[in-house]
N, C-alpha and C positions, 0 to 999 in steps of 0.2 A: 299874367303871361297871355299875350294875343299872338304869338307866332305859332301857327298850326302847320306841322309837318306831316304830310300823309302820301300815300302812293300817288295821289294825282297831282302833288306839287306842293308849294310852300305859299302859305297865306298869312297875312298878318296886317296890323295897323302900322301906319307910317310914323317913324320917329322912335326915340327911346334907346334903351340899352340893347347892344348886341346879345343876341340870343333870346331876347324877349319880344321884339317886334320885327317887322319887315324893315330892315335898313341895309345900307350898302354892304357891310361886311358879310351879313348872312346871304345876301343875293349873289355876291361873288362866290362864296363857298358852295351854295347849291347849284348855281350854274356851272361851276367847274365840275362838280360831281355828276351832273347831267352829261356834260360834254365828254367826260371820261367813259361814262357808260355807253354813249352812243358809238364812241371810237372802239370800244372793246367788243361791242355787239357785232360790229362788221357787216350789218345787213345792207349796207350801200357804201359806195366809194366816192360819192360826189364831193365830199368835204365841205358841204353847205349846209347852214342851218337857217330857217326862216324865223323872223321875229316880227310879230304883229301885236298891236295894243289897242285897248279901248281908250276912252277920252279922259280917263281919271286925271285929276290935277297932278298926281304923283307919277303919272305914266311916263313923262319925258324923263325924269330923273332915273326910274327904274330901267327904262329902255337904254339909256346911255350906259348903265353899269353892265347890263346884261350883253349888250353888243360889244362893248370893250373886253369883257371877260371871255366871250367866246373867240374873239380875235386873239386874245392872249393865250387861248388854248389851242390856237393853230386853225381856227374854223373861219371859212368865208361866210360873212353875214349877208343875207338878203332881208334888208329891213323894208317891209310893206307898209309901214307907217299905220296911220288910224285904220284899223281893220276889225271886222268881226271875227269871233271865234271860227265859225264855219268857213269864212274866207281864208283865215290862215291855215286851217286844216287842208283846204283845197290847194293852197299855194304851195304846201310841202310836196303834194303829189304833182302838181303841174310843173314844178321847177325840178323835180327829181332830187329833192333835198335828203339828207340823211336824217332829218327831224325839224322840229319846230319848238318854239317857246311862244306862248300867248300871255301877254301881260295883261291880266284882267282878274278882278275879284268878283266877276259875275254880278250876283244880285246884292252883294254886300254894300253897306253904306260908303260914302265918299272917302272916308279916311283909310279904307282898307285898300290893299292890293295884293296881287298874287301872281306866281308864275304857273302856268299850266304847261305840261311837258307832253310832246307828241313824239311818235315813232315815225319811220320813213314812209308809212302809209298815211301820214296825217291823222292818226288815231291816238287817243290817249294810252299811256303806258299800261301793261298789264300790272296785275298786283305784285307778281315775282319781280318784274323790271322795276317798278316803282321802289320797292323794298330794296333793291341793289343800289338805286340811286341814293336812297337814305342811308344805307351803310357806308357807301363811298363818301358821303358828306360828313358823316359822324367820324370817320378815321382820317379824312382830308387825304385820301389816298389818290392825289393827282398831281400831274407835272405840267407846267407851263411851258409853251413853245419858246425856242431861242429866237433871236432877233432875225434869223434868215427864215423862219417857218412860221412867223406870225400871219394871221388870217387878214384877208382883205374885206372891205366894206362896200356895199352898193345898196341904193334905194330903188324899189320898183314899185310904182303906183298903178299897175296895169291889172291887178288882181280882182278889184272890185268888178270891173267890166267882165273879166273872164268867169267870175262867180255868177253874175247875172246871166251871162250867156248860157252858161251850164244849166241853169234853172229854166230859162226859157225853152231849152232844147230837150227837156224831159217829156216823154210821150204823153203823160197824163196831164201836163200842164197845157191847157186849151186857151192859147192866148187869144185867138179870135172870138171865142164865146166870152172871155172876160170883157174884152173891148166892147163887144155888142151889148153886154149888160149895162155898160155905163156907170160903173159903181162911183159913188162919192163917199170918201172915207175921211176920218180924223185919225191921225197917228200921233202916239206919244212915244218919242224915242229917247226920253229920260236924259236928254243933254249928253248923249254919247254917240257912238258910231252909227247907230241906226239912222241918225240925222244926216250922215254922209252917203249911205249906200241906198237906203229906201226910196228916196225920191227918184233915183234912177230906174229902179225896179218898177215902181208904180208907173212911171212915165212909159216904160217899155209895155206894161200891161194895159196901157190906155185907162188908167184910173184917176179920177179927179180927187185930189188930196189936199188936206190942210194939216200943218204940223203943230203940234204943242211941245214945248221944250225941244225944240229941233236943233238948237245951237250946240255943237259938239265941244263944249267947254269943261265938262267933268263936274260942273257945279250942279249936282242932281237937285231938281225942283222938288222932289219928294223921295221918300223911301223908294229905292229902285226895284225892290221884289214886286213883280207884276201880279198882285193879288188885290182883291177887291177893296180892302181897307186902305190901300195906298193910291187908289185911282179915281178919287172924287172929281178930279178936274176934268178928265175925259168923259167920265160918265155924265157929268152935268152938261158938257157940250153937246153929247149925243141927245140928251133929253130935251134939248131945245128944238130938235127936228131938222130936217133938211139933209141928213145924211144916211147912208145905208148901213154903215157898221164903223167900228172903231177898231184900230189895231195898236197893240201894246207889245213892246219889246223890252228886254232887260239891257243893261249897259253893253254887254257883248253880243247881244242879238242871236242867242241860242235858244231863248225861252220866247213863247208867243202867246198871248191871250187877245181875246175878242171881246168887244162890247156890242150889245145888240142895238138896233136903230131907236129903241126907246130909252137907252141909258142904262139898261140893266146888264149885268154881266153875263156873257155866253158861259163862262166858267172855265178857268185855265185848265181843269181836269178834262174838259170836253174838247179842247183844241185837237189832241191826239185822237179822240174818239171819232170826231167828224172827219178828219183827214183819213183815218184808217177806213172808215165806211165807204168813202169815195174810192180809195185804192182798192180795197177788197172786192168792190162792185165790178172792177175792171180787171184785176188780176188776183184771183182767189189764192189764199195761202194762210200762213200762220202769222201770229202777232206775239209780241213781248212787251211788257211794261214792268216797272218796278213794283215792289210789294206795297208801296205807299200810294198807288194809283188806283182810280176807280175801277169798280167791277164793270162799268159800262162797256169798257173796251172787251172784256171777256164775252159780254152778252152780244155785241156786234160781231165779234169774230165767230161765234157760234152761229149766229143768223146766216153768215155767208159761207158756213161749212168748213171753217178753219179751226185751228187749235190754238188757245191762248196759253202762254207760259208765263209765270212770274219770274222776276230776276232781283237779286240784291239791288239796293239803291246805289246809283252811281253809273255815269254813262258807260264806262268801260265793261261794267258787269252786265248791262243791258245789251250792249253790242256783242259781246261774247256769247250771251244766250241767243241772241238774234241769228248769230253764225251757226250755233249748234242746232237750232230747230228750223233753219232756212226761212225765217220770217221775211215777209215782204214789206212789213211796216212795223214800227215799234217806237218806243220812246218812254218818256216819263210823263206823269200827271201834273207836273209843274209847268207844263206847256211846251215841252221839248219833243220836237218830231224828228225821228230818225228814219230816213228813206234810203235804203241800200242802193237803189237805182241811181241815186246821186253820189252819196258817200255814207260811211259809218260814222256820223256825227250829228248832233241836235243842230238843226238849221231852220231859223225862223224864215228866211227867204223861201226855201222850199215849202215850209208850212203855209205861208201867205199864198203862194201861187196855186198849190193843191186846193187849199180851202176856197179860194175865189173861183177856181174851176168848178169845184163841186156846187157852190152857190149859184154860179151862172147856169149850170146844167139843170139844177133843180128848179130854178125860176121862181123861188119863194124868198120871203124875208130871212134875216138870220134868226129871229126869234122863232119863226115857223120851223126852220131847220132844226133849232134846238129842241123843239117840242117832239120831233120824230125819235130822239134818243131815250134810253132808259133813264129814269129820274133817280138820281142818288145825290146825297149831300154829304160833303166832307167838311169835317171841322178839323183845322190845322192849329194846334197849340204847341207850346214849348215850355221846357223847364230849364231855367238858367242853372248852370253848374258852379259849384264851388270847389276849390282845390281839394276838399276833403271827400267829395262825392265819389262813391265806389260804383260806377255804372255797372260794370260787369256783375256785381254782387246783386244789384237791384234787379237787372234783367233775369238773372238765374231765379230770384225769388219769385217774380212774376210768372216765369215759366212754371215753377213748381206749384203756384197757387192754382193755376188753371188748367195745368196739363192733364188732370185726371177727370175733369168734366167731360161727359159723354158729347155734349153738343158743341165742343169747342175743338178746332184743329189749330195745334200750335206749330208755327214755322220759326226756326231760329237761324236761318242762313244770313240774317241781318238784322240784329237786335232780336225782338220778339214781336210776332204778329200773332194775334188771336182772331181766328175766323169763327164767327157764329153763323148760324143758318141765314140771318137776314142783316147782318152787320159785321164790322171788324174794326179792330183798333191794332196800331202798330207803334211800338216804342223803339226808338234807335238813337244812338249818339251820332250827332252830326259831324260829317267830315270836314265842315267848313266854318262851324261856329262852335264856341264852348257851351253847348245846349243838348238836351235830350229833346228830339222832336216827337211829338205825340199826334199822330194823324189817325182819325176814326171816321168811319163812313156808315151811314144808315139811311132810311127812307126819309127822314126829315132832318133839318139842322139842329133842332132841340135834342132829337134822340142821339144824334151823332156827337154833339158836344157834351151831352150828359155822359156817354160812354168814355170819351176822352178825359173828362174831368174826374170821372171814377178811378181811372187808372193813374192819373196824375196824383190823386190823393194817397194811393197805394205807394207811390214813389216818395211823397212828401213824409209819410209816416215812417219811412225807412231811413230818412236822413237824420 
């Protein structure tokens, strides 16, 4: 079964039997449940829902089903076409809509797609709200509109420009400094919507650019997760020389990674660290990242006199905690930057503009900038699940095994994280794939990987 239903939406592979994959029948049911929830919540009376999608091959089919279903539920649809996740989030706010649906499976391979659900603030639904949508879908407790109350449909392609303008207007985005620096960059937009919007952003910033995989056809040239093992093409291009840095985004452009001028990874974990360093140097305050993110953010936050707070994995968990502690910057170690001055959503456009502003002000190379931050190495491993795997029992056992050790702090708000004095390991069930993610961090990659593999063996021994 590859249909994953969670509080953040519905995700699965295209084709196959209803109930087992992402197919038109399940898309109708889940979209209807979402529309019912939005109407019952009555947080807005605009009667409009925004729909945006990445460039996946299945996107057009899914979009047609979603839009038709929303109209059948009596909602007016604003289809913004090929659009990034943050663009769609902002479009909900800018249009005063009741909510929004983003059609994207983020970093999943090309045969996956998903519906991500937004409230009237353009933010992901809370856990309680998401569970209510799931309950409505399970009970099929929804009614469709009669012929006199069907929704209307319109297309609006203005939101890319409005998104870019909002980024350029941020106080800490120094457009003139970036233009003066004269950056030359290579961009890998993985054959999706980054190839549509990023050229206009870079032009506005005065950046000279070359695109790899720039055609938004959804036929991803490589695994779309922006991590080192998938980025040999752009790393090789940078290694040839002649460029200041490389920029990599995922298919829906909410994750961001950089490549140094010599072709080496800046490290997706350090995207947020570097942007936070710049923000904190200008607006001191607190920060938040998820439990699977590098300790370097904590170190940089302390250096600037702020307080770092961890959150459970998942954008809505991070944004909720950011609001609780009044964080000025936050995000996730996967390259997700959340800057409340713009909006409460991961936004690669905001991340690019803030990062380039920082680099322009520092007047150094990107590799020199990387050397100014605390050095940690994260190993990212995974355990594929079988139908018989009891993940909860495994996590309880791990907690019991290490909970009594004096030098270990156990956190169980999201899976199990074991914090040792100079390293940590985090095991949690993925919300987007049938796997257990095993992330571990230490001073060297060998040590981090060894720690992760040690815990993976514990899991294997329990299966």
